[in-house]
N, C-alpha and C positions, 0 to 999 in steps of 0.2 A: 220210312226205308223204300219208300217207291220213287224208285230210277236206279237203286242197286243192283246191279246183275249181279244174278246165280251160277252158280258155274254152267248152267243148262242152257243160261241165255235166255233165264227168264226173269221176268220183275212183278212183284205183286198187283195184283188189276188194284189201277186207284180211278177204274169208272167204267162207261160199257166197252164193250169188245166191238171194234169195227165188224163189217160184215167179212167175210173172207181173210179176216188178222188168224194169225195162228195164234193156239194156244199149248200150254205145258201144263197134263193134267198131275196131280198131286200122284204120288208113290201107290194109295190104294184105288183111287179112282184108273190109274193106268193099267193095273191088273187087269180091272175089269175090262178093260177097252183091248187090252191084249187076249183075254179070254174070248174075247167076240173074233179077234183076228186082225186087230189093228198092229203097224208096225211104225216100230219108229216109237220120238220123245213127242213131236208139236204135232196138231191138226186146227184144223178149222172147228169152228164148233160146230158145222154142221154133222163133219166127219164124228167128232164127238157123239152128236145125237146119233149120228146112225150106227154105231157099236154101241153103244149104249143099248136101243133096241135091240141089235142082234142079239145082245147077252142075254136081255128079256127072253127074246124068243128060244136061245140056246137052253137056259135053265129051267124055260116054261115056267117063267115067273107069272102068269098073267093068267084071267080067268075062261076059260075055255069058252063059258057061255055069253061073259061079258067081258071081250075081249081088250078091252079098254081100261078094264083093272089091273092094278099091277100090284101083285102080295111079294112083299120083298122081306118079311119077317124070317130069321132064321139065315137069311142069305146075308153076303158081304153087302150088297149093295143097301142093307138097312142101314149099315154102318150109316153108309155116305148120306143114305136119304135123310132119315133121322124119323123114318116115316114106316108102318107096317104094309099100309098100304096108299097109294096114290091111282089117280081116273089119268091117264095122256089127256085127257078131255081138255084137264085144267092142267096146264104144263107149268104152273109156276112153282109147286116144289121141285121139280127137276131145275131149271133156273135157278134157284134159292142153293142148290145142291151146287151146283156150278160153281157159282159165285164165291163158295167155299173151300173148291176142289181145282180148279183150274188158274194158272198165273199168264199173264200176259207175254207171248215170247218177242223179242225184241230183237230178234234176227232176221232180217230180210235177205234170201239167197245169202251172200257172201259177206255183206254190209249187215256190222254190229250198231247199232241204232241206240245213244246214250239219253 
């Protein structure tokens, strides 16, 4: 299925996403990002991480004493992370979640790449 564009101009991730390359969050992740102030449907990975952090702060999902600990049990974020808690000191669960919940954007400016 790699290489087939969706109506949003996104394709499934076939490998690592390049730095600065835009990605399309899947609907559940997009809702979280929009709740944190994101606008649009495509973002760089840096922007996705930024809005994810904003969401965690807005929802106060972090431990007040150990702020690197995130508790997402009972929150929509839990459905995406598939973990009740994680530490931002070990970002691998976040990257695993992103691999499952973003697709690569193939739109560059006004040019669509096939």
